[in-house]
C-alpha positions, 0 to 999 in steps of 0.5 A: 603269687606276687611277692612284695616288700612293704617299707614302712617309714615314719613322720609322716612318710607313709609307706612304698610297695615294690616287688623285690626280685623278678619272679615267674607269675609274679604280676607286679611290674619290676620297677613299679614302686608305689607309696601310700600315704596313710600317716600325713600327720598335716592331714590327720591334724586338720581332719581331728581339728576340724570335728573337735573344735566343730568347724564349719568350713566351707567349700567344694572338694572337702573330704568327708568325716572321720570314722573315729569322732573325737569327742567336741573340745570345750568352748574357749577364749582362745579358739576362734571357730569363725576364723578357723574355719574361714581358713581351714579349706585353704590350709587343707588344699595347702597340705593335701598338694604337699602331701602329693608331691614326690619326695626329693631324696636329695634332701634328706642327704643334706640334712644327714650331711655335717657340712650343711648349713643351720639355716640352711637346715631349717629350710630344708626341714620347712620344705620336707614338712611343708605346711601345716595348722601350726605354721597358720595358728599355732599349737593352741587347738591341740589337747591331751585328747589329740594325742590320745587320737593320734595314738589310737590311729597308730595302733589302728594301722600297725596292728597285725591284722592291719599290715597284713592286708595287700589291697593294692596286690588284690586290685592289681589289675586296675592299679598297673594301669594307673601307674601307667598312666602315671600314679605314683602314690596313694593318700589315705584318709580315715574318713567315712564313705567313698571319696576319691579324688586325684591330686596333682600328676602322681597322687589320688586320695581315698578313704580308708573305707574305700581302699579296704572295699576290692569293688571300691578301691578298683574303680577309684584306681579306674579313675586314674586311667 
């Protein structure tokens, strides 16, 4: 049986899956490291805003609706739904592109270094966090319901039953060829149905429902080969 190490990080950095030591019968390649990005706050914020504020963005390649649908926020003079709807697709694409990027470990080293100047630290933090809805429109869209929704999502992802699941091991036959073709990151969004998109050279976007179903997940991974 494959023995895997699952390292979970905070702050929208997802988790990494790897095989810690060579073992007879372990089919997980020793040098294969797969990042599962299922907590990108920038993407989750956008998905929540689209539904809570009943936005109607137009464009191709937009993700499906959330499984856990928030209650509609009441009409407000501060909420320019038309402007928000028009801007949503571009911000989504920018945030998705950033989520798919490989993280530069030197950024964390420079942030921790006491010699890093304040201005450089701000630039590094901006580079680390990337684009966001707040960067474009501020925080007016985020209400108390947003915090409650985020908390429910966190509890769902960190529940014992969720932690025990290993979809990547179940679909190892399809995952290894995808990794050999360049796949290093899986971006998972809590949306309905199947929605699989290649993002850049190294990432694949899937819904949580796709990742939970072996047949659907295997098909998604094969699309990267």
